C-alpha positions as CSV (number, residue, x, y, z in Angstrom):
1,M,-35.4,21.8,140.3
2,Q,-37.4,18.9,142.0
3,S,-40.7,20.5,141.1
4,G,-39.3,20.7,137.5
5,L,-38.2,17.0,137.4
6,F,-41.6,16.1,138.9
7,Y,-43.6,18.0,136.2
8,K,-41.6,16.2,133.4
9,K,-42.4,12.9,135.0
10,I,-46.1,13.8,135.0
11,L,-46.0,14.8,131.2
12,L,-44.2,11.6,130.4
13,L,-46.7,9.7,132.4
14,K,-49.6,11.6,130.3
15,K,-47.9,10.6,127.0
16,H,-47.3,7.2,127.9
17,I,-51.2,6.8,128.9
18,F,-52.2,8.8,125.7
19,E,-50.2,6.4,123.7
20,L,-51.6,3.3,125.6
21,N,-55.1,4.8,125.0
22,L,-54.5,5.4,121.3
23,Q,-53.1,2.0,120.8
24,T,-56.2,0.5,122.7
25,M,-58.5,2.5,120.6
26,L,-56.7,1.6,117.4
27,R,-57.1,-2.0,118.3
28,Y,-60.7,-1.8,119.2
29,I,-61.3,0.0,116.0
30,F,-59.4,-2.8,114.3
31,L,-61.4,-5.7,115.9
32,L,-64.8,-3.6,115.3
33,T,-63.8,-3.6,111.5
34,A,-62.9,-7.2,111.3
35,L,-66.1,-7.9,113.3
36,L,-68.3,-5.9,110.8
37,L,-66.6,-7.4,107.8
38,G,-67.1,-10.9,109.1
39,L,-70.6,-10.2,109.9
40,S,-71.2,-8.8,106.4
41,L,-69.4,-11.8,105.0
42,I,-71.7,-14.1,106.7
43,R,-74.7,-12.5,105.8
44,A,-73.5,-12.3,102.1
45,Q,-73.0,-16.2,102.3
46,D,-76.3,-16.6,103.9
47,N,-78.0,-14.7,101.1
48,E,-76.3,-16.7,98.6
49,K,-77.1,-20.0,100.2
50,S,-80.6,-19.0,100.2
51,V,-80.9,-18.2,96.5
52,C,-83.3,-20.0,94.5
53,L,-84.0,-20.3,90.9
54,S,-87.6,-19.9,89.6
55,K,-88.7,-22.3,86.8
56,E,-88.6,-19.4,84.2
57,E,-84.9,-18.5,85.3
58,L,-84.2,-22.3,85.0
59,R,-85.7,-22.3,81.4
60,L,-83.6,-19.3,80.6
61,Y,-80.4,-21.0,81.8
62,N,-81.2,-23.9,79.8
63,L,-81.9,-21.9,76.6
64,I,-78.4,-20.4,76.9
65,S,-76.7,-23.9,77.5
66,S,-78.7,-25.1,74.5
67,L,-77.2,-22.2,72.4
68,R,-73.8,-23.0,73.6
69,I,-74.1,-26.6,72.8
70,D,-75.1,-25.8,69.4
71,N,-72.0,-23.9,69.1
72,G,-69.8,-26.7,70.4
73,L,-69.2,-25.2,73.8
74,D,-69.6,-26.3,77.5
75,L,-72.1,-25.5,80.0
76,I,-71.3,-22.5,82.2
77,P,-71.6,-23.7,85.9
78,L,-74.6,-21.8,87.6
79,S,-73.5,-19.4,90.3
80,S,-75.3,-18.7,93.5
81,S,-73.3,-15.5,93.8
82,L,-74.0,-14.2,90.5
83,T,-77.6,-15.3,90.5
84,L,-77.9,-13.2,93.8
85,V,-76.5,-10.3,92.2
86,A,-78.8,-10.6,89.0
87,K,-81.9,-11.1,91.4
88,T,-80.8,-8.1,93.4
89,H,-80.6,-6.0,90.2
90,V,-83.7,-6.6,88.5
91,K,-85.5,-6.0,91.8
92,D,-83.8,-2.6,92.0
93,L,-84.6,-1.8,88.6
94,E,-88.4,-2.9,88.7
95,Q,-88.8,-0.9,92.0
96,H,-86.5,2.2,91.9
97,H,-85.9,2.8,88.3
98,P,-82.4,3.9,88.0
99,D,-82.5,3.4,84.3
100,T,-83.7,7.0,83.5
101,S,-82.4,9.9,81.2
102,V,-78.7,9.0,80.1
103,C,-78.6,6.0,82.9
104,N,-79.0,2.7,81.0
105,Y,-80.2,-0.6,82.5
106,H,-76.9,-1.4,83.9
107,S,-77.2,1.4,86.4
108,W,-77.9,1.0,90.1
109,S,-80.2,3.1,92.7
110,D,-79.0,4.6,95.9
111,K,-81.6,2.3,97.9
112,G,-79.6,-0.7,98.8
113,D,-76.4,-2.0,100.2
114,W,-74.1,-1.2,97.2
115,A,-72.6,1.6,95.6
116,P,-75.1,3.6,93.4
117,C,-74.1,4.6,90.1
118,C,-75.1,5.7,86.6
119,Y,-74.0,3.7,83.7
120,N,-74.2,5.6,80.4
121,I,-72.2,5.1,77.1
122,Y,-70.9,8.6,77.1
123,V,-69.1,8.6,80.3
124,T,-68.1,4.9,81.0
125,K,-67.7,3.7,84.7
126,P,-67.2,0.1,84.1
127,E,-66.8,-0.3,87.9
128,C,-70.6,0.4,88.2
129,M,-70.8,-3.1,86.8
130,L,-67.6,-4.7,87.5
131,N,-67.7,-4.3,91.2
132,K,-71.2,-5.3,92.0
133,P,-70.5,-9.2,92.7
134,K,-68.1,-8.2,95.5
135,E,-70.3,-5.5,96.9
136,L,-73.2,-7.8,97.2
137,S,-71.7,-11.6,97.5
138,G,-68.6,-13.6,98.3
139,Y,-67.7,-13.6,94.5
140,A,-64.5,-11.2,94.9
141,Y,-64.0,-10.9,91.0
142,P,-65.4,-8.8,88.4
143,A,-68.5,-9.9,86.2
144,Y,-70.1,-8.5,83.1
145,E,-74.1,-8.2,82.6
146,L,-76.3,-8.8,79.7
147,I,-79.5,-7.2,80.3
148,L,-82.8,-6.6,78.7
149,W,-86.1,-4.8,79.5
150,D,-89.4,-5.8,77.8
151,S,-92.5,-3.6,78.0
152,E,-94.7,-6.7,78.3
153,E,-93.9,-9.6,80.6
154,A,-90.6,-11.0,80.3
155,D,-90.6,-14.8,79.7
156,P,-87.3,-16.8,78.9
157,D,-88.4,-17.8,75.3
158,S,-89.2,-14.3,74.1
159,V,-86.1,-13.0,75.9
160,M,-83.9,-15.6,74.3
161,Q,-85.4,-14.9,71.0
162,V,-84.5,-11.1,71.2
163,W,-80.9,-11.9,72.3
164,A,-80.6,-14.6,69.6
165,S,-81.2,-11.8,67.1
166,V,-78.6,-9.5,68.2
167,E,-74.9,-10.4,67.2
168,E,-73.4,-8.7,70.3
169,S,-75.6,-10.7,72.7
170,V,-74.9,-14.2,70.8
171,N,-71.1,-13.0,71.0
172,M,-71.4,-12.9,74.6
173,F,-73.0,-16.2,75.2
174,V,-70.5,-18.1,72.8
175,Q,-67.6,-16.0,73.7
176,D,-66.8,-14.5,70.2
177,G,-66.2,-11.1,68.8
178,K,-65.0,-8.8,71.7
179,W,-65.6,-11.7,74.2
180,K,-63.3,-14.2,72.3
181,K,-60.5,-14.1,74.9
182,R,-62.9,-14.7,77.8
183,K,-63.7,-18.1,79.4
184,W,-67.0,-18.1,81.3
185,S,-66.7,-20.3,84.7
186,A,-69.6,-18.7,86.4
187,I,-73.0,-17.6,85.5
188,G,-76.2,-16.0,87.1
189,V,-79.5,-15.4,85.8
190,A,-82.7,-13.5,86.9
191,I,-86.0,-12.7,85.4
192,S,-88.6,-10.2,86.8
193,E,-91.7,-8.9,85.5
194,N,-90.0,-6.7,82.8
195,Y,-86.4,-7.4,83.0
196,A,-83.9,-10.2,82.5
197,S,-80.4,-10.1,83.9
198,V,-77.4,-12.7,82.9
199,W,-74.2,-12.1,84.8
200,F,-70.9,-13.8,83.5
201,G,-67.8,-14.4,85.6
202,E,-64.2,-15.9,84.6
203,R,-63.7,-17.5,88.1
204,P,-65.8,-20.3,89.4
205,D,-68.1,-19.7,92.1
206,K,-67.1,-21.7,95.6
207,L,-70.7,-22.0,96.6
208,D,-73.0,-24.9,95.3
209,P,-75.6,-24.1,92.6
210,P,-78.9,-22.5,93.9
211,S,-81.9,-24.6,94.9
212,L,-85.2,-24.5,93.0
213,C,-87.8,-22.1,94.4
214,G,-90.5,-23.8,96.2
215,T,-88.4,-26.7,97.1
216,E,-85.5,-27.2,99.7
217,R,-83.5,-29.3,97.4
218,Q,-80.5,-28.1,95.0
219,L,-80.6,-28.4,91.3
220,S,-79.4,-31.6,90.1
221,S,-76.8,-31.9,87.4
222,E,-79.3,-33.2,85.1
223,E,-81.5,-30.4,85.6
224,L,-78.8,-27.7,85.4
225,A,-77.6,-29.8,82.2
226,N,-81.1,-30.2,81.0
227,T,-79.8,-32.9,78.5
228,E,-83.3,-34.5,78.0
229,A,-85.0,-31.1,76.9
230,I,-81.9,-29.8,75.1
231,S,-82.1,-33.3,73.3
232,K,-85.5,-33.0,72.5
233,S,-85.6,-29.4,71.3
234,G,-82.0,-29.8,69.6
235,G,-82.6,-33.1,67.8
236,E,-86.1,-33.2,66.6
237,D,-86.6,-29.9,65.1
238,L,-83.6,-30.5,62.8
239,L,-84.8,-32.3,59.5
240,A,-82.5,-35.2,58.1
241,E,-81.7,-34.9,54.6
242,T,-84.1,-37.0,52.5
243,G,-84.1,-35.6,48.9
244,T,-87.5,-34.3,49.2
245,Y,-88.6,-30.6,48.2
246,H,-89.2,-28.4,51.1
247,I,-91.1,-25.2,51.2
248,I,-88.9,-22.7,52.9
249,F,-90.1,-19.7,54.8
250,G,-87.1,-18.0,56.5
251,S,-83.5,-18.2,57.0
252,Y,-81.5,-17.3,60.0
253,S,-78.0,-16.8,61.0
254,N,-78.2,-19.2,64.3
255,R,-80.2,-21.9,65.3
256,E,-81.7,-20.4,68.6
257,E,-83.4,-17.6,66.5
258,A,-84.8,-20.1,64.1
259,R,-86.1,-22.4,66.8
260,S,-88.0,-19.5,68.4
261,V,-89.5,-18.5,65.1
262,L,-90.4,-22.1,64.3
263,K,-92.6,-22.4,67.4
264,S,-95.2,-19.9,65.6
265,Y,-95.7,-22.3,62.7
266,Q,-95.7,-25.7,64.3
267,D,-99.5,-25.7,65.1
268,Q,-100.3,-25.0,61.4
269,F,-97.5,-26.9,60.0
270,P,-96.9,-30.0,62.2
271,D,-94.4,-31.4,60.0
272,S,-92.3,-28.2,59.9
273,G,-88.7,-28.1,61.1
274,I,-85.1,-26.7,60.5
275,I,-82.8,-27.2,57.8
276,K,-79.3,-26.7,58.9
277,G,-76.9,-25.2,56.0
278,E,-73.4,-24.2,56.1
279,S,-73.8,-20.9,57.6
280,N,-77.5,-20.6,58.3
281,F,-80.9,-22.2,59.6
282,R,-83.7,-22.5,57.1
283,I,-87.3,-23.0,58.4
284,S,-89.2,-25.8,56.3
285,L,-92.9,-25.7,56.5
286,A,-93.5,-29.1,54.7
287,S,-91.8,-31.3,52.3
288,Y,-93.2,-33.2,49.3
289,P,-91.7,-36.0,46.8
290,S,-91.9,-33.9,43.9
291,L,-91.0,-30.3,42.9
292,Q,-94.3,-29.7,41.3
293,E,-96.3,-30.8,44.1
294,A,-94.4,-28.6,46.4
295,K,-94.9,-25.6,44.1
296,N,-98.8,-26.3,43.8
297,V,-99.0,-26.3,47.7
298,R,-97.0,-23.0,48.1
299,D,-99.4,-21.2,45.6
300,E,-102.3,-22.7,47.2
301,M,-101.2,-21.0,50.7
302,G,-101.2,-17.6,49.3
303,G,-100.9,-14.5,51.5
304,K,-97.6,-14.0,53.0
305,Y,-96.6,-17.6,52.0
306,K,-96.2,-16.2,48.3
307,K,-92.8,-15.3,49.5
308,A,-91.7,-19.0,50.4
309,W,-89.3,-21.0,48.0
310,I,-88.5,-24.5,47.1
311,L,-85.2,-26.3,48.4
312,K,-84.3,-29.8,47.8
313,F,-82.9,-31.4,50.7
């Protein structure tokens, strides 16, 4: 009888010790998990704080800003977190090429601290894109990527020229079409040798904007708004109405595309510019006081310019 009671006490004691050990173990697991999450967050924040923008990437951001200004929209605040995501992605694409077979440019390899995924139009996995900011940074909200591959070296002007010629891309920049209900509050940009990536988020980034690469200073509000460059490129290429006769060679649906094409003519035609219509932007190579004079010059040009037409403006 007493030995049975003794064994019962032993069993209860073992059970109590086991429960204590289990509670202690769970407490340690919880503390370790919290510590690892904290270290991960600190590392992500350190990475975001060290993000810098190259001059080419700043140029791309300014071109996007110029397009939005032309459409009566505000600038999108530049995000260190989303810029980190964009830079990480173009680096992954350059080094590991997850964009193979049916996997498109939004895909991610298994070579980094993120969830690898194949993004294709047939079997959609939106989380492949949407979750990347919170996997890589302290930006805990979904974001959307616009990406481009160039077989030659990607530069901001050629990248923007391509995007400006595609309605879907322009709609994403200016929140039109299927993006009409979106309100972009953060943007990240990156350019590598052959890729350009832009990420859009609807929530503001709590971090300060990135610095300019090669310096230790953060980009100023003037550099980010680029008001001087935008006013120069945006004001001087638009021609005022003077009642003269213009030789027109090209009409485009948006100003950014017309501006990009105009650059190829400015050396040969120093007085060239853009005439803004109700729904298009025409490139004027030159203007003359009389219709006959404009026709004569157009005919003398010959070659491809035979297709040019005359417009009084």
